C-alpha positions in Angstrom: -20.2 -13.0 -54.4 -17.6 -12.5 -56.7 -20.1 -13.6 -59.2 -22.7 -11.1 -58.2 -19.9 -8.5 -58.5 -19.1 -9.2 -62.0 -22.4 -9.8 -63.1 -23.1 -6.0 -61.5 -19.9 -5.0 -63.1 -20.8 -6.3 -66.5 -24.4 -5.1 -66.2 -24.0 -1.1 -66.0 -22.4 -0.9 -69.0 -24.5 -3.5 -70.7 -27.7 -1.5 -69.8 -25.9 1.8 -70.5 -25.4 0.2 -74.2 -28.9 -1.2 -74.3 -30.5 2.2 -73.4 -28.9 4.2 -76.5 -29.3 1.2 -79.1 -32.5 3.0 -80.5 -30.9 6.3 -80.9 -27.6 4.8 -81.9 -29.8 2.9 -84.9 -31.9 6.0 -86.0 -28.4 8.1 -86.1 -27.0 5.4 -88.2 -29.9 4.7 -90.3 -29.9 8.4 -91.3 -26.4 8.5 -91.5 -26.5 5.7 -94.2 -29.5 6.3 -96.2 -28.6 10.1 -96.6 -26.8 11.3 -99.4 -23.3 11.4 -97.9 -19.9 10.1 -99.0 -18.5 6.6 -98.1 -15.7 8.1 -96.0 -18.0 10.4 -94.2 -20.2 7.4 -93.3 -18.1 5.4 -91.8 -15.9 8.3 -89.8 -19.2 9.3 -88.5 -20.0 5.6 -87.8 -16.9 5.4 -86.0 -17.6 8.4 -83.8 -20.8 7.2 -83.0 -20.1 3.8 -82.0 -17.0 5.2 -80.0 -18.5 8.2 -77.9 -21.4 5.3 -77.3 -19.0 2.6 -76.0 -16.5 5.5 -74.1 -20.2 6.9 -72.2 -20.6 3.4 -71.1 -17.1 2.9 -69.7 -17.1 6.2 -67.8 -20.4 5.4 -66.8 -19.2 2.0 -65.4 -16.3 3.8 -63.6 -18.3 6.4 -62.1 -20.6 3.8 -60.3 -18.1 1.0 -60.0 -15.5 2.8 -58.0 -16.9 4.4 -55.2 -18.8 1.4 -54.3 -15.2 -0.5 -54.2 -14.4 2.6 -52.1 -17.9 1.9 -49.4 -16.7 -1.5 -49.7 -13.2 -1.2 -48.5 -14.0 0.6 -45.7 -16.8 -1.3 -44.5 -14.0 -4.1 -44.6 -11.5 -2.0 -42.5 -14.2 -1.1 -40.4 -15.0 -4.9 -39.7 -11.3 -5.7 -39.2 -11.1 -3.1 -36.7 -9.2 -0.2 -38.5 -11.4 2.7 -37.8 -8.4 5.2 -39.2 -9.6 4.8 -43.0 -12.1 7.9 -44.3 -13.8 8.0 -47.5 -14.0 11.3 -49.7 -17.0 11.1 -52.5 -17.8 14.4 -52.4 -20.3 16.4 -50.0 -23.2 15.2 -48.3 -25.4 17.2 -51.1 -25.1 14.1 -53.2 -25.8 10.5 -52.6 -22.3 8.9 -52.5 -20.9 11.8 -50.9 -24.1 11.2 -47.6 -23.4 7.5 -47.6 -19.4 8.3 -47.2 -20.1 10.8 -44.2 -22.3 8.5 -42.8 -19.8 5.7 -42.7 -16.8 8.1 -41.4 -19.5 8.7 -38.5 -19.8 5.3 -37.9 -15.7 4.8 -38.0 -15.9 7.7 -35.5 -17.9 6.3 -33.4 -16.8 3.0 -33.5 -13.1 4.0 -32.2 -14.6 6.0 -29.5 -16.4 3.2 -28.3 -13.8 0.9 -28.6 -11.1 3.2 -27.2 -13.3 3.3 -24.1 -13.8 -0.3 -24.0 -9.6 -0.8 -24.4 -9.4 2.0 -21.4 -11.9 0.3 -18.9 -10.3 -3.1 -19.9 -6.8 -1.8 -18.7 -8.3 -0.3 -15.5 -10.1 -3.6 -14.6 -7.1 -5.8 -15.3 -5.2 -3.3 -13.1 -7.4 -3.2 -10.1 -7.3 -6.9 -10.8 -3.2 -7.2 -10.8 -3.1 -5.0 -7.5 -5.7 -6.4 -5.4 -4.5 -8.4 -2.4 -6.8 -11.9 -3.1 -5.8 -14.2 -5.7 -7.9 -14.3 -8.8 -8.0 -17.0 -11.5 -10.1 -16.9 -14.4 -10.9 -20.5 -16.7 -12.5 -21.2 -19.8 -15.2 -23.6 -20.6 -13.1 -26.5 -20.3 -11.0 -25.4 -17.4 -8.3 -24.0 -18.8 -6.5 -21.0 -17.1 -7.0 -17.8 -19.4 -5.8 -15.0 -16.7 -4.0 -15.0 -12.9 -3.1 -11.7 -11.0 -0.2 -10.9 -9.2 -1.2 -12.3 -5.9 -2.4 -15.7 -7.9 0.8 -15.5 -9.3 2.7 -15.7 -6.2 0.2 -18.2 -4.6 1.2 -20.5 -6.7 4.8 -19.8 -7.2 4.7 -19.9 -10.6 4.8 -17.6 -13.6 1.6 -16.7 -15.4 2.9 -17.4 -18.5 3.9 -21.1 -17.8 0.3 -21.5 -16.2 -1.9 -20.1 -18.8 -3.4 -22.7 -20.9 -3.6 -25.6 -18.4 -6.1 -27.4 -16.9 -7.0 -26.2 -13.7 -6.5 -30.0 -12.1 -2.9 -29.7 -13.4 -2.0 -26.5 -11.1 -3.7 -27.7 -8.1 -7.0 -25.8 -8.2 -9.4 -28.4 -10.1 -11.1 -29.2 -6.6 -11.6 -25.2 -5.8 -14.1 -25.1 -8.8 -16.6 -27.6 -7.2 -18.8 -27.1 -4.2 -20.3 -24.5 -2.4 -19.5 -21.0 -3.1 -18.7 -19.2 -0.9 -16.7 -21.4 2.0 -14.1 -21.7 4.2 -11.4 -24.1 3.7 -8.0 -24.6 5.0 -5.6 -25.0 2.1 -2.3 -25.4 1.5 -0.3 -23.5 -1.7 3.7 -23.3 -2.8 4.2 -20.6 -1.0 1.6 -20.3 1.6 -0.7 -22.7 4.2 -3.8 -20.8 5.7 -7.2 -20.7 6.0 -9.1 -19.4 2.8 -12.5 -18.0 1.1 -13.2 -19.7 -2.1 -15.5 -17.9 -4.2 -16.4 -19.2 -7.5 -18.7 -17.4 -10.0 -19.7 -17.8 -13.8 -19.2 -15.0 -16.6 -19.3 -14.7 -20.1 -16.6 -13.5 -22.8 -16.6 -13.5 -26.5 -19.9 -15.4 -25.7 -18.8 -18.3 -23.8 -19.2 -19.5 -20.4 -16.3 -18.8 -18.3 -15.5 -19.1 -14.6 -14.1 -17.0 -11.6 -12.2 -18.4 -8.7 -11.2 -15.9 -5.8 -9.3 -16.8 -2.8 -9.1 -14.8 -0.1 -6.6 -15.3 2.8 -8.4 -15.1 6.2 -5.6 -15.9 8.4 -3.3 -13.0 7.3 -6.5 -10.5 8.0 -7.4 -12.3 11.2 -3.3 -11.7 12.5 -3.3 -8.4 11.3 -6.5 -7.4 13.1 -4.7 -9.5 16.1 -1.4 -8.1 16.2 -2.8 -4.3 15.8 -5.1 -4.8 18.9 -2.1 -6.1 20.8 0.1 -3.3 19.6 -2.1 -0.8 20.6 -2.8 -2.3 24.1 1.2 -2.2 24.3 1.5 1.0 23.3 -1.5 2.4 26.1 0.2 0.3 29.0 3.5 1.1 28.4 2.5 4.9 28.1 0.7 4.9 30.8 2.9 3.2 33.2 5.9 4.7 32.2 4.5 7.9 33.1 3.7 6.2 36.6 7.3 5.2 36.9 9.3 8.1 36.0 7.9 10.2 39.2 8.9 7.1 41.2 12.5 6.9 40.1 12.5 10.7 40.3 11.4 11.0 43.9 13.6 7.8 44.6 17.0 9.3 43.3 16.1 12.9 45.1 15.6 11.4 48.4 18.5 9.0 47.8 20.5 12.2 47.0 19.2 13.7 50.4 20.4 10.9 52.3 24.0 11.1 50.6 24.1 15.2 52.1 23.1 13.9 55.3 19.5 14.8 55.5 18.3 11.3 56.8 15.8 11.1 59.3 17.1 10.7 62.8 17.8 7.7 64.6 18.5 4.7 63.0 15.9 4.7 60.0 18.2 6.1 57.6 19.9 2.8 56.7 16.1 1.2 56.0 15.0 4.0 54.4 18.0 3.8 52.3 17.0 0.1 51.4 13.7 0.8 50.4 14.5 3.6 48.0 17.1 0.9 46.4 14.5 -1.5 46.0 12.3 1.1 44.5 14.7 2.4 42.0 15.7 -1.2 41.4 12.1 -2.4 40.7 11.2 0.5 38.6 14.0 0.1 36.2 13.3 -3.8 35.6 9.5 -3.0 35.1 11.0 -0.5 33.2 12.8 -3.3 31.0 9.9 -5.4 30.8 7.8 -3.0 29.5 10.9 -1.9 26.8 10.5 -5.5 25.8 7.0 -5.8 24.9 7.2 -2.5 23.4 9.3 -3.4 20.9 6.4 -5.3 19.1 4.9 -2.1 18.3 7.6 -0.4 17.2 8.9 -2.4 14.6 10.2 0.2 11.6 9.7 -0.6 8.1 12.4 -2.8 6.2 15.3 -0.7 5.0 16.0 -2.6 2.0 19.7 -3.8 1.3 21.9 -6.7 -0.4 21.8 -9.6 2.0 24.2 -12.5 1.5 22.1 -15.7 2.9 25.2 -17.9 3.5 27.1 -15.2 5.2 23.7 -13.9 7.2 23.4 -17.4 8.4 26.8 -18.1 9.3 27.1 -14.9 11.2 23.8 -15.6 13.2 24.9 -19.4 14.1 28.4 -18.2 15.1 26.7 -16.2 17.9 25.2 -19.1 19.9 27.7 -20.8 22.1 25.7 -23.4 24.0 25.7 -26.1 21.5 27.6 -26.4 17.9 25.0 -25.8 15.2 25.0 -27.8 11.9 24.8 -25.5 8.4 23.2 -27.3 5.7 24.1 -24.6 2.7 21.8 -24.3 -0.4 22.4 -22.5 -3.7 24.6 -19.1 -3.0 21.8 -16.1 -3.2 21.3 -12.7 -2.4 18.3 -11.2 -1.5 16.8 -7.5 -0.8 15.6 -7.4 2.7 16.7 -5.4 6.0 19.9 -7.4 7.4 19.0 -6.1 11.4 15.8 -7.2 11.4 16.7 -10.7 9.9 19.3 -11.2 12.1 16.9 -10.6 15.0 14.3 -13.2 13.5 16.9 -15.8 13.0 18.5 -15.4 16.3 14.9 -16.2 17.7 14.3 -19.2 16.0 18.1 -20.9 16.5 17.5 -19.6 20.2 14.6 -21.3 20.3 15.8 -24.5 18.8 18.7 -25.0 20.7 16.4 -24.4 24.1 14.2 -27.5 22.8 17.5 -29.5 21.6 19.0 -29.2 25.2 15.9 -30.7 26.7 16.9 -34.1 24.8 20.4 -33.6 24.4 19.4 -33.4 20.5 21.2 -31.1 17.9 20.2 -28.1 15.8 20.3 -28.0 12.0 19.6 -24.8 9.7 19.8 -25.1 5.9 17.8 -23.3 3.0 16.8 -23.7 -0.6 15.8 -21.0 -3.4 13.7 -20.8 -6.5 13.4 -18.2 -9.2 10.9 -16.0 -6.8 11.3 -17.0 -3.3 14.0 -18.1 -0.7 12.8 -21.1 2.2 15.1 -21.2 5.6 14.6 -23.6 8.1 15.4 -24.6 11.2 15.0 -27.9 12.8 15.6 -29.2 16.1 15.6 -32.7 18.1 13.8 -31.6 21.1 10.6 -32.6 22.5 8.5 -31.3 19.5 5.9 -28.1 20.0 3.6 -28.1 23.4 0.8 -25.6 22.4 0.8 -25.1 18.6 -2.4 -22.8 19.0 -0.4 -20.1 21.2 2.8 -20.1 19.4 2.4 -16.7 18.0 0.6 -15.2 20.8 2.3 -12.1 22.4 2.9 -12.9 25.9 2.4 -16.6 25.8 5.4 -18.5 26.8 6.6 -22.0 28.0 9.4 -21.0 29.2 10.0 -20.0 32.7 12.3 -17.1 31.9 10.7 -16.2 28.9 9.1 -12.9 27.5 6.7 -14.3 25.4 7.5 -12.2 22.1 10.3 -13.6 20.3 8.0 -15.8 17.6 5.3 -12.7 17.6 8.1 -10.6 16.7 9.6 -12.9 14.0 6.8 -13.5 12.6 5.7 -9.7 12.5 9.1 -9.4 10.9 8.5 -12.1 8.0 5.0 -10.7 7.4 7.0 -7.1 6.7 9.3 -8.5 4.2 6.2 -10.2 2.7 7.0 -13.7 3.5 5.6 -16.1 6.0 6.6 -17.8 9.0 5.8 -21.4 10.2 6.4 -24.0 12.9 5.5 -27.3 12.9 6.4 -31.0 14.4 8.7 -33.2 12.3 6.9 -35.8 10.8 7.5 -39.2 12.7 11.3 -37.9 13.7 10.3 -36.0 16.6 11.4 -32.4 16.9 10.2 -29.3 15.4 10.8 -27.3 12.3 11.0 -23.3 11.5 10.4 -22.3 8.1 11.0 -19.2 6.7 10.0 -18.5 2.8 10.9 -14.8 1.5 10.8 -12.9 -1.9 14.3 -12.8 -3.4 13.3 -9.1 -4.4 10.6 -6.8 -2.5 9.6 -3.0 -1.9 9.6 -1.7 1.1 6.9 -2.9 3.9 5.0 -1.4 6.3 6.2 -1.0 9.5 4.3 -0.3 12.7 3.3 2.8 14.6 5.5 4.8 16.9 4.9 4.5 20.6 3.6 7.9 22.0 6.4 10.0 24.1 6.4 9.3 27.5 6.3 12.3 30.0 8.9 12.3 32.4 8.0 14.9 35.5 10.9 17.4 36.3 13.2 15.6 39.4 12.6 17.0 42.7 
C-alpha cells in the first residue's frame, strides 16, 4: 500500500509535467529562435520552467491532501472514533460530496453504537439483577461472565473466576447433559434442588455457552410458607372473633355473680366453675393461636451492627439446663436484626439441648467467617433427626409439648436476612448439626403481611 501511495503521489505531478511538455517546448522554441537578448531568453526560460513546476506541485497538493483527510477519517471510523469530521467544501463539488457522505456515515455509526451500548448496558443490568444464577463460557469453557446471583452462589468474586475453566470452579459437569433438567446440587453458599439450563449463543463470531441455575426449593418453600401464612391468618382471625364474645360473656356473668345476681339454689358454684373453665380455655386457645400467628407477622429485619461473639454468648447464657461449649471464630460484625437473630439462635440452642438431654450428651456452638458470609453452627450429641422431611413444616413436632413453629420461624428469619438454615445428622458421630449462613452485609429483607385486625364485640 505504501508503494502504491508513493507511486500515486509521484504520478500526479509527473502527469501534470508531461501534459504541459508540448506547450513548454513550443514556448521555448519560439523564445530561443526569436530575436531576443540572451538575458531575456534565460529569464523567460526560468519563469516558464518555474511556473511549470510550481503548477505541478500545486496540483499535487490540491489532489493528495484531501485524499489524506478522507483516509484519516475512514481510519478513525474503523477504530471506533466517530467524533472526527472532514470539511472539504460544500456538496456542490465532488470532494465536498464525498466528505459529506462520510460525515453522515460517521453520525449513523455513532448513533448505532450508542444504541448497542445502551442495549448492552440494559441487558447486563437485567442479568445482574435477576434472582437466578447466570454464567457465560467461551468455546473452551472459560468463564467470561457471572451475574451477582452466580457470584453469591459460588461465594467467590467474579474477578477471581473470570478466565478459569468451568471444571475448576465446580460447574464443568453442568455444561453437559440434558437441558433443561432438575438436579440436587450443593454449592458453597447453598444446597438445594436446581433447574439447570444450558444454551448456545455467539459473540464476536465465536460460539459461547450460557448456563442458568434456578433454585426451585426456595421458590417452592416461599409458596408453601405463603400458603401457611394465609391459613394461619384466616384461622386466627375467625377463631379470635369467636373467642372474643365467649370471653366477654364469661366476664359479664362472673361480674353478675359477684354482685349476688346468681341463680337461686346451689347452682351458683357450678356456674362459676363452668365460667372459669370457659374463660381459662379461651385464654389458652388465644395464646395457642398467638404462637402460630407469629409465623404470619414476622416484620422486616431492622438492620443494625451485631457483634457475632457477643450475640452468641448472650444467647448461650440464657440456657440454664446444661453448660454449652462455645468455639469462637474470628471477631466479626454483621448487619442484621439483633432481636430476630436472638429468637433464631434461641430456637436452635433449645432444640439442641432437648436432643442432647435424651442421651446425656453435650451441645457446642461456634462460627467461622469469610469475606462475604458468616457461618454459625450448633451441634449436639443427641439421637439425630427423627424425620428430616418434615423439619421445617409448620405445626409438625416430635416433642410432647412442642408447638411446631420454632424451626419454621427460624428458617423464615434466616431467609429474610438473605441467608440459609440447614439441619443434618452428623456424619458417623451421632447427633445433629444446624448450620446458619448469613451475608456479612445486606439490604432490608421482605417481611410478611400483617394479620387482619380482630373485631371485638362490646361487653355485655
